[in-house]
Structure formats: C-alpha cells, structure tokens
C-alpha positions in Angstrom: -6.4 -19.8 34.4 -6.9 -17.4 37.3 -6.6 -13.7 36.8 -3.6 -11.7 38.1 -3.6 -9.5 41.2 -1.0 -7.0 40.2 0.4 -5.7 36.9 2.9 -3.0 36.0 3.4 -1.1 32.7 5.4 -3.2 30.3 3.8 -6.6 31.3 2.7 -8.8 28.5 -0.4 -10.6 29.6 -3.3 -12.6 28.1 -6.8 -11.2 27.5 -9.2 -14.2 27.3 -12.2 -14.6 25.0 -15.1 -12.3 25.8 -17.3 -15.3 26.8 -14.6 -16.5 29.2 -14.2 -13.3 31.3 -17.9 -13.3 32.3 -19.9 -10.5 33.7 -19.1 -10.9 37.3 -18.5 -7.2 37.7 -20.8 -5.2 35.4 -19.5 -1.9 36.7 -15.9 -2.8 35.7 -17.1 -4.1 32.3 -18.7 -0.8 31.6 -15.2 0.8 31.3 -14.1 -1.8 28.6 -13.2 -0.4 25.2 -11.5 -3.4 23.7 -13.2 -4.4 20.3 -15.0 -7.7 20.3 -12.5 -9.2 17.7 -9.5 -8.4 19.9 -10.4 -10.7 22.8 -8.4 -13.9 23.0 -5.0 -12.2 22.3 -1.9 -11.1 24.2 -1.8 -7.5 25.3 0.9 -5.0 26.6 -0.1 -3.1 29.7 1.0 0.6 29.6 -0.6 1.9 32.8 -3.7 2.4 35.0 -6.5 4.8 34.0 -9.5 6.2 35.9 -9.0 3.8 38.8 -6.8 1.0 39.9 -9.3 -1.5 38.6 -8.9 -0.4 35.0 -5.7 -0.6 32.9 -4.7 0.7 29.5 -3.6 -2.1 27.1 -2.2 -2.4 23.6 -3.1 -5.3 21.3 -0.3 -7.5 20.0 -0.5 -9.1 16.5 1.5 -11.4 14.3 -0.5 -10.5 11.1 -1.0 -14.3 10.7 2.4 -14.8 9.3 3.3 -14.9 5.6 4.2 -12.0 3.3 0.8 -10.2 3.1 1.4 -7.8 6.0 0.8 -4.6 4.0 -2.5 -6.1 2.7 -3.6 -7.0 6.2 -2.8 -3.5 7.5 -4.8 -1.8 4.7 -7.7 -4.3 5.2 -8.1 -3.3 8.8 -8.2 0.4 7.9 -4.9 1.2 9.7 -1.7 2.9 8.7 1.8 1.3 8.9 2.7 3.9 11.6 0.0 2.4 13.9 2.4 -0.5 14.6 5.8 -0.7 16.3 7.8 -4.0 16.4 9.0 -6.0 19.3 12.6 -7.1 18.7 13.6 -8.9 16.5 10.7 -7.8 14.3 11.3 -5.0 11.8 9.8 -1.5 11.5 7.3 -0.4 8.9 8.1 3.3 8.9 11.2 5.4 9.7 11.4 6.7 13.2 9.3 4.0 14.8 11.0 2.6 17.9 11.7 -1.1 18.4 10.5 -2.4 21.8 13.0 -4.6 23.7 12.1 -7.3 26.1 13.5 -7.3 29.6 16.0 -9.9 30.9 17.0 -10.9 27.4 13.7 -12.7 26.9 12.4 -13.4 23.4 9.1 -14.3 21.9 8.7 -17.4 19.7 7.4 -15.4 16.7 7.6 -11.9 15.2 5.2 -9.6 17.0 4.0 -6.0 16.4 2.1 -3.8 18.8 -0.9 -1.6 17.7 -0.3 1.6 19.7 -3.9 2.6 19.9 -4.7 2.2 23.6 -7.8 0.4 24.9 -9.2 0.1 28.4 -10.3 -3.1 30.2 -10.7 -4.3 33.8 -7.6 -5.6 35.4 -9.3 -8.8 36.7 -9.8 -9.9 33.1 -6.0 -10.2 32.4 -4.1 -13.5 32.9 -0.6 -14.7 32.6 0.6 -15.5 29.0 0.8 -19.0 27.6 4.3 -20.6 27.7 4.1 -21.4 24.0 4.6 -17.8 22.9 8.1 -17.6 24.6 11.3 -19.2 23.4 12.6 -22.0 25.6 11.8 -21.6 29.2 11.5 -17.8 29.0 8.1 -16.7 30.2 7.7 -13.5 31.8 7.4 -9.9 32.4 7.7 -8.0 29.1 9.1 -4.8 27.7 12.0 -2.7 29.1 11.2 0.6 30.8 13.3 2.6 28.4 11.4 1.1 25.5 8.1 2.3 27.1 9.5 5.9 27.2 10.5 5.7 23.5 7.0 4.3 22.8 5.4 7.2 24.6 7.4 9.8 22.7 6.6 8.2 19.4 2.8 8.0 20.2 2.7 11.7 21.4 4.6 12.8 18.4 2.0 11.1 16.1 -1.1 12.3 18.0 -2.3 9.3 19.9 -4.1 9.3 23.2 -2.4 12.1 25.2 -3.8 11.2 28.6 -2.4 7.7 28.6 0.9 8.4 26.8 1.8 11.6 28.8 1.5 9.6 32.0 3.6 6.8 30.5 6.2 9.3 29.4 6.4 11.1 32.8 6.6 7.9 34.8 9.3 6.3 32.6 11.5 9.2 31.8 15.2 8.4 32.2 17.2 10.2 34.9 18.9 13.4 33.9 22.3 13.0 32.4 25.3 15.0 33.7 28.1 16.3 31.4 31.5 17.7 32.5 32.3 21.3 31.9 35.4 23.5 31.9 36.3 27.0 33.1 36.4 29.7 30.5 39.8 30.4 29.1 41.7 33.3 30.8 42.0 36.5 28.7 44.7 39.1 29.3 44.2 42.6 27.7 47.2 44.4 26.4 47.4 48.0 27.5 48.7 50.4 25.0 50.7 52.7 27.2 52.0 54.7 24.2 48.4 55.3 23.0 49.1 54.2 19.5 46.5 54.1 16.8 46.6 50.3 16.4 43.6 48.5 17.8 44.2 46.5 20.9 43.2 42.8 20.7 42.8 40.4 23.7 45.4 37.8 24.1 44.0 34.3 24.8 46.2 32.0 26.8 46.6 28.6 25.2 46.5 26.9 28.5 43.2 25.1 29.3 41.8 24.2 32.7 40.1 20.9 33.6 37.3 20.4 35.9 38.4 19.8 39.5 37.3 16.6 41.1 35.6 18.4 44.0 33.2 20.3 41.7 29.8 19.0 40.9 28.5 18.7 37.4 25.6 20.8 36.0 22.5 18.7 35.2 21.1 19.0 31.7 17.2 18.9 31.7 15.6 16.6 29.1 14.1 18.3 26.0 10.3 18.7 26.0 8.4 16.4 23.6 7.1 18.0 20.4 3.4 19.0 20.1 1.0 16.3 18.9 -1.9 16.4 16.4 -5.3 14.8 17.1 -5.6 11.5 15.3 -8.8 9.7 14.5 -8.6 5.9 14.5 -11.1 3.7 12.7 -12.5 0.5 14.4 -10.9 -2.9 13.8 -12.4 -4.5 10.7 -10.9 -7.9 11.4 -9.2 -9.6 14.4 -5.5 -8.8 14.9 -4.7 -12.4 15.6 -6.2 -15.7 14.5 -9.6 -16.5 16.0 -8.7 -20.0 16.9 -8.6 -21.0 20.6 -5.2 -22.6 20.1 -3.6 -19.1 20.3 -1.0 -20.2 17.8 1.5 -18.0 16.0 2.3 -18.7 12.3 4.6 -16.0 11.2 8.1 -16.8 9.9 10.7 -15.5 12.4 13.2 -13.0 11.1 16.3 -11.6 12.7 17.1 -8.5 10.6 15.3 -5.3 9.6 16.7 -5.7 6.1 14.3 -8.7 5.6 11.4 -6.3 5.5 11.8 -6.2 1.7 10.7 -9.8 1.6 7.3 -8.8 2.7 6.8 -6.4 -0.2 6.9 -3.3 2.0 7.7 0.1 0.4 8.0 3.2 2.5 6.3 6.1 0.8 5.4 9.6 1.8 2.0 11.3 1.5 3.0 13.1 -1.8 4.0 9.8 -3.4 0.8 8.1 -2.2 -1.2 10.9 -3.6 0.6 10.7 -7.0 0.1 6.9 -7.0 -3.6 7.2 -6.4 -3.9 9.9 -9.0 -2.1 7.7 -11.5 -4.5 4.8 -10.7 -7.5 7.1 -11.3 -6.1 8.4 -14.6 -5.3 4.8 -15.7 -8.8 3.6 -14.9 -10.4 6.5 -16.8 -8.1 5.9 -19.7 -9.2 2.3 -19.8 -12.9 3.2 -19.6 -12.6 5.8 -22.4 -9.9 4.2 -24.5 -11.3 0.7 -24.9 -14.6 1.8 -26.5 -12.8 4.3 -28.7 -10.3 1.7 -29.9 -13.2 -0.7 -30.6 -15.0 2.0 -32.6 -11.9 2.7 -34.6 -11.4 -1.0 -35.3 -15.0 -1.5 -36.4 -14.9 1.6 -38.6 -11.7 0.5 -40.3 -13.0 -3.0 -40.8 -16.3 -1.7 -42.3 -14.3 0.6 -44.7 -12.0 -2.2 -45.8 -15.0 -4.5 -46.4 -16.8 -1.9 -48.4 -13.8 -1.3 -50.6 -13.4 -5.1 -51.1 -17.1 -5.5 -52.1 -16.8 -2.6 -54.6 -13.6 -4.1 -56.1 -15.2 -7.5 -56.5 -18.3 -5.9 -58.0 -16.2 -4.0 -60.6 -14.3 -7.1 -61.5 -17.5 -9.2 -61.8 -19.4 -6.5 -63.8 -16.4 -6.2 -66.2 -16.3 -9.9 -66.7 -20.1 -10.1 -67.2 -19.9 -7.2 -69.7 -17.2 -8.9 -71.7 -19.1 -12.2 -71.8 -22.3 -10.3 -72.9 -20.6 -8.5 -75.6 -19.0 -11.7 -76.9 -22.5 -13.3 -77.0 -23.9 -10.3 -78.8 -21.2 -10.2 -81.4 -21.6 -14.0 -81.9 -25.3 -13.6 -82.4 -25.0 -10.6 -84.7 -22.3 -12.3 -86.8 -24.4 -15.4 -87.1 -27.4 -13.5 -88.4 -25.3 -11.6 -90.9 -23.9 -14.8 -92.4 -27.4 -16.2 -92.9 -28.5 -12.9 -94.6 -25.7 -13.2 -97.1 -26.6 -16.7 -98.0 -30.3 -15.8 -98.4 -29.3 -12.7 -100.5 -27.2 -14.9 -102.9 -30.1 -17.4 -103.2 -32.6 -14.6 -104.0 -30.2 -13.1 -106.5 -29.9 -16.4 -108.3 -33.6 -16.9 -108.2 -34.2 -13.4 -109.7 -31.7 -14.1 -112.5 -33.4 -17.3 -113.3 -36.8 -15.6 -113.5 -35.4 -12.9 -115.8 -34.0 -15.5 -118.1 -37.3 -17.4 -118.2 -39.2 -14.2 -119.1 -36.7 -13.3 -121.8 -37.1 -16.8 -123.4 -40.9 -16.6 -123.3 -40.8 -13.2 -125.0 -38.7 -14.5 -127.9 -41.0 -17.4 -128.6 -44.0 -15.2 -128.8 -42.4 -12.9 -131.3 
C-alpha cells in the first residue's frame, strides 16, 4: 500500500511493520521514536514536529479484547490515565475525555489511545485497512474539538508540552459571546429636611435589555492549568497483536457502565498505598505466622505424647507390681504350708523317739 502525501491532525492512519517501511531515507528514520513493538498498528496523527517530514503520532490499542485490560496495562508498566477511549469505548479514570470520530464514523472494535506521543517520518504512514471500520465507513478520524480536549487533558497530566501546546493552540474553539445588560438605574433620595435618618438609594425595579444594535463582549478562554513533568517507561509488550492480520478481538461495548465487567476499580493514590501496605503486612504475617503456628503445633503434640507415655507407663508399672506381689504372696504362702507339714512330721518323730527311749529305760531297770 503506497504511503500518503498529506495528513492532518486527527487522521487515523496505519504504521506498517518496521521491515516493511525500509530505510530509503536514513535521515528521516533518524527522527523515529516509535518503539519496535508498536509497528504494525494504527496511529492517530496529532501534528507535525521539527519539520514537515516528521509527524507526532499516538498508538492505538484494543488490549487484545477480553476482560484483562487492567492486567495488560500494569504489565506494560503504564497507568490507567495514560489511555483515553475512542467512542463508544469507556474511560478508565475520571476526567479523561472520550474522543469522537468525525462524520458519525465508528470503528469496528473498542479502541483506546495511548497519549504518549512518538515521532516518525510521514512517508511511513498509510491509509487504514477497511476491516477496522464499521460498514463502508473508512476515513478521516477524530473531531477537532476532541483533539482540543485531548490536549488539555495531556497538559494537565504533564505529557509532552511541546506537542500538546501546539495541538491546543491550533484547535482551540472560537471565543463565545454572551449577552449583557445595562446596570440598573439608581435614584438617590435627598433629605431636604436634614433629618438624622440615613439616606438609602432607591433601585428602580425596571430592567433594561440589550439593544439589538449593540455588539456583545467576547469572553476570552481560560488558560490551561500548569503541568507536571511525567516520566514514561518503555513499552514492555506490543499494544496490539503481533499478527500480520491486524485483527481486532475485543468485545464491543456501547456504555461506560459496562466498565465494571472488566474488573476495573478506580482508586486514588492513598487507597493504592494502603492496599500495597496491606499486601506487605499480609505477606510478612504469613512468613512469620506459619513457622510460629507449626512450632506451637509440634510443641503441643510433643507435650501430649509425653503425657500419654507417662500415663501408659504408670498403668503398666501398677499392673506389673500387682502381678509381682501376687506371685510373691503365692510363693511365700506355698513355702509356709510346706513348713507346717514338715514341723508336724518332725514333732511326731520326736514324740516317737521319746517314747522309745522311755520304754528302753524301763526294761533296763
């Protein structure tokens, strides 16, 4: 596809793959600041920089569709405020403008714009592919009033002041004129009697309208608020799929209220700080608490086991003592019965011997 010869701020064009643009003009390529992973994607032109051969562009993304938009933003090292939607996509943060397409055109998928500007040679840009537009719509791009809102939002959040100041000044809306009225006539009451009562002015209830032959007073636009420097990290992954089909796979959505489907929660810096602090405390509690609970469980188990062993030992020792004492009493009682029998036998034997000796003595006498 041949390159374009003319582009204006607000045009949505195609930036081919890096290998497809070639190095026909090394001097122009030296002004390129587009990251390598962002080639092969549609871009939004927001103005010329340095020379008429170089333009400032913004990368368009669909976040590959699905409901992991927040995860993909964090994975690229970006903030939700770095992106503004193109209607009918929804906003990620409060106060972000929604860009509107000119001539009631509409993209085929939900698209967001990364408002970090990059520079590239104008000859590299081509017309967009028909598949990204609904129906037969194929064309220019963003309304001029939306570009002015985009410039104010970018300057308010500290993005490239050189590019966005020029965009703001060239797309500022014309001054608005408001009607005005004459001041109400006041008649002072003259106290001819020089009384002590204070004299108050009398205001006529009649009001005057603006004559048709009087011109209105122009109201100058308010100056934009000061900006803060902002440091942007490099892209860590491509903003769009790396396939050459240049397809879009996000589910279309027609209402900002459907942002809740994607798991998005708007939080301020204080809430984010508290959430991170809570996560750190929770991790430390797990690291310290799990070993401590394990130590308590092991200690209690060992104490219970020791008490159980002591109880079993006492029971076993008591039973063994009772059995031993029974055996001892049995043995002792057995020996005592045998002694009584032997004692009786010896007593009878002694009596017999005495009787024999007495009989022998009588015979001898």
